[in-house]
N, C-alpha and C positions, 0 to 999 in steps of 0.2 A: 051216546054215553052221558052219564051224569057229570057235569063239570064242577060241581060243588064238592070240595073236599070234606071228608068226614073229620070229626074232632080228633081222631087218632092220627089221621093222615097230616092234618094241619100241625099237630104237636110234633110229629116226626120231622116235618119240613123245618119248623122253627128250631128244633134241637140241632139239625144239620146246619142250618144257617148260622146259628151261634157258634158252633164248633168251628165252622169254616172261618168265620171272622176272627175268632180268637186263636185258633191253632194252625191255620194254613196261610191266610192271606198275608200276615206279617212276615212270613218266612219263604214265600214262593219264589221271590227274585234270588234270594240267597241260595236255595236249593237248586235252582236253575243254573246259576253260575258255578256252583260246586259239582254239578251233575250227580247229585245224590240227595234224596229226601231223607230227613231224620228218621231212622227206622223205629224209633220209640213211638212214632205216631200209630203204628200197627196195633199196639196194645190198647191204645185209646179208642181206636175205631172199633175194636172187639168189645171193649167195656161198655160202649154206648149201644151196642147191638147192631151197628151198621154192617157188620160181616155176617150176621145171621138172619137178615131179612129174608122172608119167604121160606125159610128152613123150619121145619117143625120143632117146637120146644123140647120135645122128647129126645132130640138129638143135639141139643145145645143151642138150637137157633132161637131167634127172636120172634118168629112167625111174621104176621103182616102180609100185606098184599104187594103185587108188583107195581101199583101206583106209588105206594109209599117208597118202594125201592128206587123208582125213577126219581122221585123227589129228592131223596138223599144224594143220588148221583148228580142231579142237576146242581146242587149246592156244592158238592166236592169239586165238580167240574168248573164251576165258577171261581173257586179258589185256586185250584192247581189240578190240571188234568193228570199229572203224574201221580197224585193221591188217588184220584178217581179210578185210575187204572189198577191200583192195588186191589180195590174192592170189586171192580168188574171182573177181574180175572180169577181172584181167589174164590169169591162167592159166586159171581155170575156164570163162569165157565166150569170151574172145578167142582165146588161144593154142590151146585145145583145138579151136575152130572152124576155125582156120587149119590145124591138124594134120589135121582130119577132111576138110575141103573144099578146102583150098588147093592151088594148082598147086605143082609142085616149086620154081619160082622164088619164089613167095610164102613157102613154107616156109623156104627158104634165107635169104630176106631178113629175115623178121620173127621167126621163132622163136628164133634165137639172141639177138636183142635183147630179146625179152620174158622169156625164161627167165633171163636174166643180171640183169635189172633195168636194163639200159641204156635200155630203153623201156618205157613203160606203155601199157596198152590200156583202152579204154572200150567199153561196149556200148550203142550208140545206137539203142534201139528205142522207148521210151516217149515220147509227145509231149504237148504241152499239152492237147490235146483227146482223146487217145487213150491210155488206160491198159490196162484189162483187155481191151478190144477191139482186140487187137494187129494184127489183119488189116486194120483200117480206117485205114491210115496216110495222112497228107496230105502228108508230105515226098515230093518227086517227083525223080526222075532222068530227064533227057531225053537221048536219044542225039544227039551232034553229031559225025558222022564216026567216028573211032576213039576219041572220048571220051564222057563223060557229064557232064551239068551238073546239079548238085544244088542244090535250093532248098526251104527249109523250116526246121523247128526240132525240137529234142528237149528233154525236161525230166527232171529228177531223175536225172541221168547220173553214176553214181559214177565217180570218177577223172577226171571231165570236164575239170577245169582242169589236171590234171597229165599226161594221156595224151599220147602221142607219135602214136598211131594210134587211130582211131575205127572200130569195126565198125558201119557205118551201114546201116539198112534203109530202103529208099525204094521208092516206087511207080514202076514202069517200064511197067505195063501196065493190064489190066482191074481193076475193083473187086474187092475181096476178096484172099484170101491168095495166089491164083495170079498176081497182078500185082505181087508184091513181089520185089525183088532186093537182095542184100547186096553192100556195097562196103568195102574197106579204105581209109580216107581218112587220109593224114597230117594232123595237126592244124596244121601250119604252111602248108597250102595256102591260097592267096589266097581271101578270101571266107569263110573259116572263123572264126567268132567264138564265144567262150565266156564265160559270166558265172556266177561262183561264187554258190551259194545259201547264205546265212547264216540264223541264227535258227532252226535246226532243233531239234526236240524232243530228239532222240537222234542218235547217230553224228556228233557235232558235229566230231570231229577229221577226219572223212572229207571229201575234196574232192568236193562234189556240185555239179553245174552244169547250167545251160541252154546248149544248143548252137544256134547259128544258122548256116545255110547260105545264103549270098547269091551264088548263081551259082558254086558251088565246082566246079571243073572237074578231073576225074581221068580217066586213060586206061582203056581197056576192060580192061587187064590188072590193074586194081585191084578188078575184080569178083570176089567170092568165091562160087564155084559158078556154076551155070548161071543165065541170065537167067530170071526168074520163079520161082526156087526159094529166094528169100531166106527166106520164111516157114518153110520146112523147116529151113534153117540155124538160125534163131532158136529154134524149138521144140525142136530137138535140143539146143541149147546150154542152154536153160532146164531140160530134163528133168534134165540133169546138175547144173545150177546149183542146182536145188532141194535136191539132196543137199548141196551146198556150204553153203547157207544152214542146213539142218538140223544140219549138223556144228557150225557157228558157234553155233547155239542150245544145243547140247549143252554147248559151252564156257561160254556164259553161265550155264546151270543148274548147271554145276559150280562156277563162281565163287560163285553164290548159296549153294550148299550149304556150301562152305568157309567163306564169311563168316558164315553163320548159326550153324554149329556153333561156330566160334572165339569168336564174340561171346557166344553163349548160355552157354559154359563159363566166361567170365570176368566176365560182367555179373551182379551180385548185387542181388536185391530181397527184402525180407522176410527178410534174413539168410542167404540161400543163393543159389547160381547159378541163374539162370533156366532153365538146362537141366534142372533137377530138376522143373520143372513140366510136367504132362501135356499141356497145350495148346500149350506151346512145342514139346515133342517131336512133337506132331502136325503142326505147321508144318514142321518139319524133315523128318519122315518123308514128308510129302507131296512135298516137293522132291526127296528121294532117289528115290521111286518114279517121279515124272515123268522124272527124269534117266536112270534105268536104261532105262526104255521108249524114250525118245527116242534114246538111244545105240544100242540094239539095232535099231531101225527104221532108223536111218542106216547102220549097219554092214551091214544086209541089202542095202540098195541098192548099196553099194560091192561087195559080194560078187557080186551079180547082174551088175553091169557087168564085173567082172574075169572072170567066166565066160561072158560073151557072151550072156547071157540077157535077155529083156525086163525092163525096170525102170521104165518111166515112171509107172505107177500106184503102184508102191511108193515111188517118189521124191516123188510128190505126197502120199502117205500120210505119209511121214517129215517132209516140210516142214510139212504142216498140223499134225501133233501136235507136233513139236519147237518150232515157233514159239509155238504157244498155251502149251505147257508152259513155255517160257522166261519168258513173261509171268507165269504163275502162280508160278513159282519165285521170280522177283524180287519179286513182290508179297508172298509169304510171307516172304522174307528181310527185306524192309523192315518187315513186322509184327514180326519177332523183334527188330530193332533199335529199334523204337518211334520216339520222336521223333528220335533220332540218325540214323535211316535217312533222314530228310527233309532232312539237310544234306550238302553234298558233300565234307565231310571224311571221310566213310565211303562205301564203294563201292556200296552197294546202290541208291541213287537213280539213279546213272548206269546201272547194270545194268538197271533197269526202263525207263529212257528208251531204252536201246539195243535192248532186247528188243521194244518195242512195234513198231517198224517192220518187224520180221521177219514179222509177220502181213500185211503190205501188199505188199512188193516181191517180184519174181520170181514173181508170182501171189498174189493175196490168198487168205486162208483160204476165202473163199467160192468162188473160182475153183477152188481145189484140191478142194473138195467136189463141184463139178460134174464135174471131170475123173474123180474116183473114181466118181461116180454113173454117168457115161457108160460107163466101163469095165465096171461091174457089170451094168447093165441093157441096154447097147446103144442107149440113147435119148439123143439129144444135146439138152440143155436150154438150150444157148447160143442 
C-alpha cells in the first residue's frame, strides 16, 4: 500500500486534529466525570462532514475514502473515545449499512439525517444473554400483515439513549443465523424503551443503554435487506466496524505517547528529567512501536476496502492487535506518570479505562483469534 497521504487525506487529518484540540481535549475530563458528552458536538461533527465520510454526496455524505475515515477516527480517539464512538456507530455501523443494503427510499430518508448529525443511529445486536454468540438472538419480530411486531431487549448499546433510529436485529425464522432479519426502527415508536447504563469503567461520556421492545410495531418497509439476511448485514457492518475500533485505538495509543513523552521531559527525579533514564525510555519506546504497528495494520484494512479487496481477516487482525496495544500503551504511560497517573487530573488513567473496553466490544480479542484461526486453517472453532 502507498503510505503517502494524498493532499485531501492530509487536509482531512489536519481538520480533525484541529477540531479535536479545540472542541474535545479541553472538555474530555469534564465529560468523563459527568458521564455525558455535550450533545451539541454532534451537529459540529456533522457540519465538518465527519459523519458523512465514505457516503455518496447524493445522499448527503461527504464522500472520501476509508483511509480518510480512519484518520478522522484516530484524531477523535486521541481526544476522547466517547466522541469517536458517536461517529463509529452512527456512520460506521448504521449509515454504512443503510448505504450498502437499504432501499432507495431508506437511503433518501435516513442518510441525509445521519450524515448531517440531525439524527443519530445505534446498532442493536448484543442482548443480555447473547454477546459473542450473535446468531443466537432472543429478540423476535413476528409478521402481522404488512407490519412486524418486535419483542425483546438489547444490552450495552452505544448511542442508545441518544439515537433517533436503531438498526435492530431480531429473529424472524429458524434458529441460528439464517433466521435473523434487520430492521430500521425509529426510537420514538410506541413500545420502544431505553435505559441509560451508568457506572461504567471507561467511555463514561458515551451514551450506553439497554433497549426494550414491548410490542414495537414497524411496517415491512422498515426491514433492511431481505428477510433472513440480517446476520449478513450485521457481520458485514462489524467487519468494517472493527477497523473503526482499531483506528480509535491508534488514537488512544497516540495520546498515550504524547502524554508520556511530555511528562517524562518535564518531570525531574534525582536531579534530572526522568526521560534520561533508560527504563523510562523503554516504556516510551514500547508505546511507540505498538502505535506504529497498530496504525499500519489499520491503514492496510482501509486500503483493502478502498481497492475492493477482501479485508475481513485483516480487519480482525487490526482490531485484535490495536485494542491490546492500546491497553499496553495506556498501562506504560501510567507507569511513566507514576502516582500522578492514578488521579484524573492527568489524562492517562482515563486512557487506560477507555482502552480496556476496546478488547471487548465489536468482537472480543478471543473472538478475533478464532476468526483469524478459521481463515488460516479452514476449521471453524466456534
